[in-house]
N, C-alpha and C positions, 0 to 999 in steps of 0.2 A: 578698233578705236576711231577717232574721228581725225583725220589727218590734218596738219597745218594749222593746229588750233593750239587754243590754251588750252584744252583736256586732252590733246594727245602730246600734249609736253607734261601736264601734273601726272598723267597717266606711266610716262616713263619711270617715275619713281617709285611707283607700285611695283612695277618692272621689278627694278631691279634689289627693291625688299624682298621680293618672293624667293629671291634666291637665298635665302637664309632663315626660311621656315618653309614650311609643309602644310598645304590645304589644299582642296578638293579641285578638281578644275571644273567642276561645273563651279564649285563658287569663285572663282578666278573669273569664269566667263560672265558672271553675271557680275562685276565689277566695272568689265568693260564698257557698259552701257547706265544711261540714267535710267530710272525705275520711269518715273512720270517725269515728261515737262510740257507745260505751259503757256502760252501764249496769248496776251490777252490786249486790245483797245481801248482805252482810257480815253474817252470824249469830255471836255472839260472845258466849261462857259469861262472866259477869262473875264478879269475886271473891266475891261474897254465892249464886252458886248457880243465877242468873236466866240467863236469854237475851236478850238484846236484837239486833236486826238494824239496823245502820247502810247508809245508803246511799251507795253508790261511783261515782265515774266516771273514764271514760279516753279521751280524745279524741286522733287523730289527722289534725289540721286539714288539711297538705300535705306530702309527704314524696318531691317530684319532686326535691327537692337532695340528698337521704339519708335515712337511719332518722330519726324522730321522733325529740325531744327536749323535754323539758319536766318540771315539779318535780312532787311532787306536795302538796297542802295538806289539813290538818287544822282546818277551821273550822266552827262551827255553820251560818255562810252559806253555805256551798257551795252550787250548783247546777248543772244542766247547763248553762242557759245561760252562767255563769261561766267554767265551766272552756272552753266553745268558744272564749270572745274571747281566755280567756290563752292558749290555741293557736293563734288567730289571730296572737294580738302575739309569739309565740313565733316562728311561721312567718318574720316580718320581720324579728326581731332577729336570728335566725341568720344570714339574708342580708344584714342590716347589718355587721356582723363577718365577712362573706365564712365562713362555717364550713359545713360539707356536712352539715348535719342540716335536715330538714324542725322543724315546728312541731305538740308535742304537749302534755298538760296533764292532770293527775289531780289528785282530791281526794275527800275522805268528810267530809259533811254532820256534824260529831262539834267537841263541847267536846271538845278532848286533856287541859284543864285539870282534868277532873273525874275523868277515868281512873287509874287506880293502873299502875305501870311494866307491871307484867304485863297487864293489860287491854290496855293500848296495844299489846306487843307480838301479842297475840293476834289485835287488829283487824289490824296491819301484815301479819304473816303470810298472816290471810283474804285481805286485799286482794289479795296478790301469787295465792293459791288462784282467787281468781276471775279474776284480768285473765292469768294466765301464757300464755295463746295469742296474748295480743293484742300482747305484747311481745317484746322479746329485743334483742340489741347490735348485730343489723343490721336491726332493725323498729321498738324505740321505746324508748329508754333513760331511765331514772327519776333523778328528783334533788331534794333537799331543796327545801321551800318555805314555806310560812307553815306554822308550828307546827309540821314536823318539821327533822330535824338528822340528823347520821351517824350517833348511834345505832339511828335508824329505819331509816335506808338502810340500814346493816348487816343488820339482821332482813330486809327484804326481800332482799337479793342471797340472805341464806342461803337465804329459802324458795325463791327461784325456783332457786338450785342444787340443794337438794333435790328437787325436783320434776323438772329436767331429768338429775338423777346426774352432776351434773359442777360442779366449781368454775367459775361464771360471772363475774368481776368487772363485767367492761363494761357487763352488763345495767341499772346504775345505779352514777350518780356523786354524791359527795359522801358517799361511804362512810367510815368508822374508818380512818386510814392504815395499821394492821395487817391487814385486809381488800383493801389496795387500792386505798386513798384515794390523792388527789394532796397534795401539802404545797400548803398557801395557797388550796385550794377552801371554808374556812370564810369565811375575809376578801376574799373574791375579787369578790364585787358590790361589796361598801364598796371596796375599792381600785381598784379598775375606775373606780366612778361620782367617787373623789379625782383619778386621773388626768385625768379628762375635764376636770374642776372648774379643776384648775391648769392644764391645756394652754388654756381659754378662757379665763380672767379677764385674763392681761394684755393680751388685746385691749380690754377695756375699761377699760385702766390702774387696775385697783386691786390695790393688793397684799394680803398678808393681812391683816397687821397695820389696813388699811382697810378693812375686807371684814367687814359684820357677816351672823351665819348665824342663819337657824331651821331645825331639824329637827322634821318631824312622825312620830315614828317612833322609839322605843329599842331594835328588836329587833337583827339579829344585823348588817343594815346599816346601818339607823341610828345605831345605836351605836356601832360599829368605824369610820364613817364620820366621825360628832361628835369622837370620838378622833383621827383623822387629820387632821382639820381643825384639829384643839385643838391638835397637837402643831406643825402646820405652821403654827402664827402667825396664823390667823383666830380672830375674836371671834364664838366661837358662845355666842350669847344666849339662845336659848331650844330644849327640846327635849319631847319629849312621848311617853308612853306610851299606851296604853287608858285610864289611869285620868283622866289628865290632862295639862297643862304646867305649865312651870317658866319663868320668864323672870327674866335680870338685864342690866339695859342695860348694866352693864358689862362683861357677859361670865361665863361661867358657870366654873366648875373641872369639867371633863369629867372629868379622872382620879376626882375625888370623887364625883360623880354616877353613873358608872358601877360604881364602889366600891359605893355605898348600895344601886344598884339591884341587885346580884349578891348581898350580904349577905342580903339576905332569901329566897334562893333555898331552895326547900323540898327537903331531899335525898331524900325518899320518893317526887320525881317530876322529870322532865327539862325541867320547864319554870318558869320564876320569875315569882313570883305577886307580887313586889313593885313598887311604883309608885315612878316617880319625884319625885314627888310627898310622898315620903317623906324627901326631904334637905331643908338646912336652906337662911336664906340664900337667898330668891328671892323673886317674887312667884307666886301660884300663878294658872296661866291654863289654860282649858278648851282642846282639840284645835281648836273652829273658833278662836277670839281668836288663838291661834297662828299662823293662816293668814293672819290681817289685820294682822299688825306690819309696820311700817317698818321693813325690813330690807333689804340688798344682793341676797341670797341665800336663796332660799326652798326647802326640800328635803322635799317629800311622800316618805315612803319609808315609809308604814304600806300602805292599802289602795289599793283605787282608787275612783274617780268621790268624792276630797276636794274637789277643789275645781268648781265647778258652775256653771251658770248664776245661781243663786241666790246665790254669797257670793263669785263671781269680779270684780264690781264694788268690792270692799272690798280686795279684795288686793293690798296696797301694793309688794310685794318687787318689786325691779327685774331680777332672773334668775329663773327658777325649773330648777330640774335633778331631774328626774323618778326617782326610785330607787324607787318603788314602779310596779307594772304599773298604767297605765289613770289615775293619778290625776287627771287634767284631763279631763272630759268634752269631746265638739266642741262643744256650745255654749259653754263656755266658753272656748274658743278664741277664738271672734270677739272676746268679749269682751277677752280680753287683750291681743289683738293690736289694738285699738283705743285700748287704755291706754297701750300702747307695748313691754311686758313683752316678753322674749325667755324662750322656753319651750324649753329643750332635753327630746327626748323619753327616754320609760323606753328605747325598743328601743337607743337608744347608750348611755345612762347608765347603766343596771341590766345592760348584757350582761359584764360581768365573771363575770357567775357562770357563765354558761352558755360563756363563751370557757374556763374554766380545767376546767370538765365537759368539756371538748372534750379539753384538755391530758391529764385522767384518762384518757378514753376511749382515746384512742392511747398512752396508757401501759400500760395494761391491755391492750391487745391485741398492744404490743411486746414488753411484760416490761421493757422499760427505762424507770426510773423518775429522775424529774430533782429536782435539788436546791429550796429554796424562792426560792433568787434567781434560779435557772434559771426557774421559773415564774412569778415575778413581771417579770421583764425580758421573759418572753415576752408576760406578758398587755399590762405598758405600749407596747410596741411596736406588737402589735396594733391596743390600743383608741385611744390618740393618734393613729397614723397614719389609722384609719378618721374619725377626729375632726376631723383636721385637712383631710383628703379632705372630708367634709361642708362644713366651712366654708366652703373655697375652690370648692366646687360652681358649676357655672356657671351654674346656675337661678338662685341669688342673686344673681349678677350682671345676670341679663336683668331686674330690677325697680331703676326710677332710685334709690330710697333704699337703694341696697345696703349692707349690713352694718347695716340697720336693721330690726325690727321688718318681717316682710312677710307676704303673705297666703297663704303655705306654710304650713297648717295641720300637717303633718306629709311632710316632704320626703321625709326616712329613708325611708319604704316603697317610697321608689323607685329607694334605692341597692339596685343589682342584685338587682332586685324578685325576692324568694326565689324562686320557681316557675320551672324551667327548660320552654321548648318546645321538647317532641321531640327534649330533647338540648342544646339551644342554653341557655348560661346569658344571660339576660338584664340586660347591664350597661349602666347610662345613666349611672354616674358619679353620680349624684344623690344628695345627703347627707341631713340630719336635723335642720335648728334649726326650729323650728318659732315661730309665735309668735299 
């Protein structure tokens, strides 16, 4: 395993989970390293006539369950190590939901907020030019991630189709509806997380009106989830974006917060430049202070490594639902366990996005398209079924304090442990509540 890296930290969850299942040493060894990693340089002609070269990555971690599946993120902090760790997480996320995909991920090291729309388009098409031979509907399928959206996915699908000389919608998911996108894809990550929360909260005897929630991250996933919880009667007391956090003990009016956030959107770019801190009637906090609030439910929905060994002792939430990828480090896991805090892991909670991406891929390949109600019902059925199966896992009952926080850092990693051994799917029935 890589040392001193995100991938090394992510791999510790697998090492812990392997204590509760039995698979061959060959399979374990193959999971220690990504199958294929590609690094590319993307020259882009800027609007002022200058040339800039951006670094791009695509990693296929394991494809024994099927073609690789994973998003593409645009962020200044993107590195090969980060992309490899995200592809590692995707491998197990697809397995946890029983999807016929392996894990993959991509990214470009860029601050997309400083690029014009035309520069973004040239960058996106240039990325596909560079990786076209590495992807395909039966090889590796792209999707949106941090700071990418349906418009960017449309550019990518169009560029791939130009290169291949035929329309190929199934190479990318999260596309605009008119280009073969699926209804419900944009809200799928948030809606999947909402379904998991709704399924789990009754087990703790916490009705919505008596449940306080803090959400770190107010992008596509965090913002939509905040609205869903608010409309369902939960008391959302704090939200944050990259600029900072706002807090109201009696609960925020999330509809107005989202409206204020969206009102500052610059029409010259596809990104929102506003901050939730620009709304009124609130107490301003930092993102770090939000993570320390005394709430029933904490939802990290921003980036990875937000809850660490350094700040985990200050976390006061009773339950954590991970909507971001890898927001809690393995060192923090142990501290949260000692504090008796339940952690519902990312590979279950945020799997709504990849699940509806799978639905989109199926629709593209069959030519039959589903209604929004059909998509949402299929998502709810699949993700709630898996969440309940995880909760009822026989592994949990092995512990004397069943249904209490146990020393199972990432049991979901074992559930049908993604890879197949020479054509045989490993199916242990072990799920994914950690603490």
